[in-house]
C-alpha positions as CSV (number, residue, x, y, z in Angstrom):
1,M,1.2,3.1,-11.7
2,L,4.6,5.0,-11.0
3,I,6.8,3.8,-8.4
4,A,9.9,5.1,-7.0
5,H,12.5,2.5,-5.6
6,I,15.1,3.6,-3.3
7,S,17.4,1.8,-1.2
8,D,20.5,1.6,0.9
9,L,20.5,5.3,2.2
10,H,23.1,4.5,5.3
11,C,22.1,7.4,7.3
12,G,25.3,7.8,9.5
13,P,29.0,8.2,8.9
14,E,28.5,7.1,5.3
15,L,25.9,9.2,4.2
16,E,26.0,11.7,1.4
17,E,23.4,14.0,2.8
18,N,23.3,16.4,-0.4
19,M,22.5,13.1,-2.5
20,L,19.6,12.1,-0.4
21,K,18.1,15.8,-0.2
22,T,18.3,15.9,-4.0
23,G,17.3,12.3,-4.4
24,I,14.1,13.2,-2.5
25,E,13.5,16.5,-4.4
26,E,13.7,14.6,-7.8
27,I,11.2,11.9,-6.6
28,N,8.8,14.5,-5.5
29,T,8.8,16.1,-8.7
30,L,7.7,12.7,-10.4
31,E,4.5,12.8,-8.2
32,P,4.9,8.7,-7.7
33,D,1.7,6.6,-6.6
34,L,4.1,4.6,-4.4
35,V,7.8,5.0,-2.9
36,V,9.2,1.6,-2.0
37,V,12.5,1.8,0.4
38,T,14.3,-1.5,0.6
39,G,16.3,-1.3,3.8
40,D,19.8,-0.1,5.0
41,L,18.2,3.0,6.3
42,T,21.1,3.4,8.7
43,E,24.8,2.5,8.9
44,N,24.7,1.1,12.4
45,G,21.1,0.8,13.7
46,Y,21.7,3.8,16.2
47,L,19.0,5.7,17.4
48,S,20.3,8.9,16.3
49,E,20.6,7.5,12.8
50,F,17.1,6.2,12.8
51,K,15.7,9.6,13.7
52,L,18.0,11.2,10.8
53,V,16.2,8.7,8.4
54,K,12.6,9.8,9.7
55,H,13.7,13.4,9.2
56,F,14.5,13.0,5.4
57,L,11.7,10.5,4.4
58,S,9.3,12.6,6.0
59,K,10.0,15.2,3.2
60,L,8.8,12.6,0.5
61,K,5.4,13.6,-1.0
62,C,3.4,10.3,-1.6
63,N,0.4,9.0,-0.1
64,T,1.7,5.4,0.0
65,I,5.4,4.9,1.4
66,I,6.5,1.4,2.3
67,V,9.7,1.4,4.3
68,G,11.6,-1.8,4.8
69,T,14.8,-2.5,6.7
70,G,18.2,-4.3,6.0
71,N,20.9,-5.9,7.7
72,H,22.6,-2.4,8.9
73,D,19.4,-1.5,10.5
74,Y,19.5,-4.7,12.6
75,K,23.0,-4.0,14.0
76,H,23.4,-3.1,17.5
77,T,19.8,-4.0,18.4
78,G,18.4,-1.6,15.9
79,Y,15.7,-4.2,15.2
80,L,14.3,-2.8,18.4
81,L,13.6,0.6,16.7
82,C,12.6,-0.5,13.4
83,Q,8.9,-0.9,14.0
84,K,8.9,2.2,16.4
85,F,10.2,4.4,13.5
86,F,8.8,2.7,10.4
87,P,5.7,0.4,11.3
88,R,3.9,-1.1,8.3
89,P,1.2,-3.1,7.5
90,E,1.8,-6.9,6.4
91,V,0.1,-6.3,3.1
92,I,-0.9,-3.2,1.1
93,E,-3.1,-2.9,-1.7
94,V,-2.8,0.0,-4.2
95,N,-4.6,0.4,-7.6
96,G,-4.9,-3.4,-8.1
97,I,-1.4,-4.2,-7.0
98,V,-0.7,-6.0,-3.9
99,I,2.8,-5.2,-2.1
100,V,4.4,-7.5,0.6
101,Y,7.7,-6.7,2.2
102,L,9.7,-9.7,3.3
103,S,11.9,-9.4,6.1
104,S,15.4,-10.9,5.3
105,A,17.5,-9.0,7.8
106,R,18.7,-10.9,11.0
107,P,20.5,-9.4,14.0
108,D,24.2,-8.7,13.4
109,R,24.3,-10.9,10.0
110,D,25.1,-9.5,6.7
111,E,23.5,-12.5,5.1
112,G,19.6,-12.9,4.4
113,E,17.2,-15.3,5.2
114,V,13.5,-15.1,4.8
115,G,12.7,-18.6,6.6
116,L,10.1,-21.2,6.3
117,R,7.2,-19.5,8.5
118,Q,7.3,-16.4,6.3
119,L,7.4,-18.2,3.1
120,L,4.3,-20.3,4.2
121,W,2.6,-17.2,5.1
122,L,3.3,-15.7,1.9
123,E,2.0,-18.7,0.1
124,S,-1.1,-18.8,2.1
125,I,-2.2,-15.0,1.5
126,L,-1.3,-15.0,-2.1
127,Q,-3.4,-18.0,-2.8
128,Q,-6.3,-17.2,-0.8
129,K,-6.7,-13.5,-1.5
130,Y,-4.7,-12.2,-4.2
131,K,-4.7,-14.5,-7.1
132,G,-5.9,-11.8,-9.7
133,F,-3.6,-9.1,-8.3
134,F,-0.2,-7.8,-9.7
135,K,2.1,-9.2,-7.1
136,L,4.8,-7.0,-5.9
137,I,7.3,-8.4,-3.3
138,A,9.9,-6.0,-1.8
139,M,12.9,-7.2,0.3
140,H,16.5,-5.9,1.2
141,H,18.6,-8.8,0.3
142,H,19.3,-10.0,-3.3
143,L,18.1,-13.3,-4.4
144,I,20.5,-13.9,-7.3
145,P,23.9,-12.7,-7.2
146,V,24.7,-9.3,-9.1
147,P,27.5,-8.7,-11.5
148,D,30.6,-6.4,-10.8
149,T,30.0,-6.8,-6.9
150,G,32.8,-9.2,-6.1
151,I,32.9,-12.6,-4.6
152,E,29.3,-13.7,-3.6
153,R,29.0,-13.8,0.4
154,N,25.6,-12.6,1.7
155,T,22.7,-13.8,-0.7
156,V,19.7,-14.8,0.9
157,N,20.6,-18.2,2.4
158,D,17.2,-19.8,1.6
159,A,17.0,-18.1,-2.0
160,G,16.1,-21.2,-3.8
161,D,12.9,-21.8,-1.7
162,V,12.1,-18.1,-2.0
163,L,12.4,-18.2,-5.7
164,K,10.2,-21.4,-6.1
165,T,7.7,-19.8,-4.0
166,L,7.7,-16.7,-5.9
167,T,7.4,-18.1,-9.3
168,S,5.0,-20.8,-8.5
169,E,2.8,-18.2,-6.8
170,K,3.0,-16.2,-10.1
171,V,4.8,-13.1,-8.5
172,N,5.5,-10.5,-11.0
173,L,7.9,-8.2,-9.4
174,V,10.7,-8.2,-6.5
175,L,12.4,-5.1,-5.7
176,C,15.5,-5.4,-3.3
177,G,18.8,-3.5,-2.9
178,H,21.8,-4.4,-0.5
179,K,24.7,-4.6,-3.2
180,H,24.7,-0.8,-4.2
181,R,24.7,-1.7,-7.7
182,P,21.5,-1.3,-10.0
183,W,20.6,-4.6,-12.0
184,M,17.7,-6.4,-13.3
185,W,17.2,-10.1,-13.9
186,K,14.3,-11.8,-15.4
187,L,13.6,-15.5,-14.2
188,E,10.7,-17.3,-16.1
189,N,7.8,-14.4,-15.7
190,L,9.4,-12.8,-12.7
191,I,11.4,-9.5,-13.0
192,I,13.8,-8.8,-10.2
193,I,15.1,-5.3,-9.9
194,H,18.0,-4.2,-7.8
195,A,18.5,-0.6,-6.8
196,G,21.7,1.1,-6.3
197,S,22.6,3.3,-3.1
198,L,20.6,6.4,-2.9
199,S,23.0,8.3,-0.6
200,S,25.8,6.1,0.7
201,K,29.8,6.9,0.0
202,R,30.3,3.3,-0.5
203,L,29.7,2.8,-4.2
204,R,30.9,0.4,-6.5
205,G,33.1,1.0,-9.5
206,F,32.1,4.0,-11.7
207,F,28.7,3.7,-10.3
208,K,26.9,6.8,-8.6
209,N,24.0,7.3,-6.4
210,S,20.9,6.3,-7.9
211,Y,17.2,5.1,-7.7
212,N,14.9,3.3,-9.8
213,I,11.6,4.6,-11.5
214,I,9.1,1.8,-12.3
215,K,6.0,2.0,-14.4
216,V,3.4,-0.7,-14.1
217,D,0.7,-0.9,-16.7
218,G,-1.6,-4.0,-16.4
219,S,1.0,-6.7,-16.4
220,H,3.8,-4.8,-18.3
221,V,6.7,-3.4,-16.2
222,S,9.0,-0.8,-17.6
223,V,12.1,0.6,-15.6
224,K,14.5,3.4,-15.7
225,F,17.7,3.9,-13.6
226,K,18.0,7.4,-12.5
227,V,21.4,8.9,-11.4
228,V,20.9,11.2,-8.6
229,N,21.3,15.0,-10.3
230,G,22.1,13.0,-13.3
231,P,20.4,11.3,-16.3
232,E,17.9,8.5,-16.5
233,L,19.4,5.3,-18.3
234,D,17.9,2.3,-20.0
235,I,18.4,-1.3,-18.7
236,K,20.8,-1.8,-21.8
237,D,22.9,1.1,-20.5
238,I,23.2,-0.1,-16.9
239,H,24.1,-3.4,-18.1
240,Q,27.1,-2.4,-19.8
241,P,30.2,-3.3,-17.3
242,Y,31.8,-0.5,-15.6
243,I,30.0,2.2,-17.4
244,R,30.6,5.8,-16.2
245,I,27.3,7.1,-15.0
């Protein structure tokens, strides 16, 4: 199964529109089975920005697209617009993979929180219905600090509880964004993949706009970090500090 993972579009004043157009065109040539968007669709959560995101994401050619939201989308009561523009089911099944998007954004807060109620719900559905499935969890905020992103201020407040649930329920893969820095961690048998920003001007160090190309074959996961209008990079390349990509 081929998954395109994009994040942090930031439609609004920080948008690099050419990067967004090119990124979508590149993803369409891949013909992915699934596209996952892990939040910060907008810069300020304004209606005009949501309309702009909707316009661009409608150009993705994929039967299954999961669009999640992030902390920027919850600004200025943007949370009232999220479900209107990007409604999604609680759980999606595709080719033996179960995908759940956890909401970690809270109105007018940069830091994230999953919350006990959402964790208990996740435990319940994974135990009752999806024991034999490959389990993919998507969310906006990062659970583990990411290198080259400065002092840690806004990871998920209840990250310890979330990680305990994910590992105990044998989740295979977590996709997230937020830090505009591609990276990958492995915790026990759990793989956590961070996306860079697809189209924001706010990039870190020498990094450029990028997205992830993920292949899932059975329980095996392979990932490439794709620079928009540039090369595909292996994990070992992206882990080099301040690499010019």
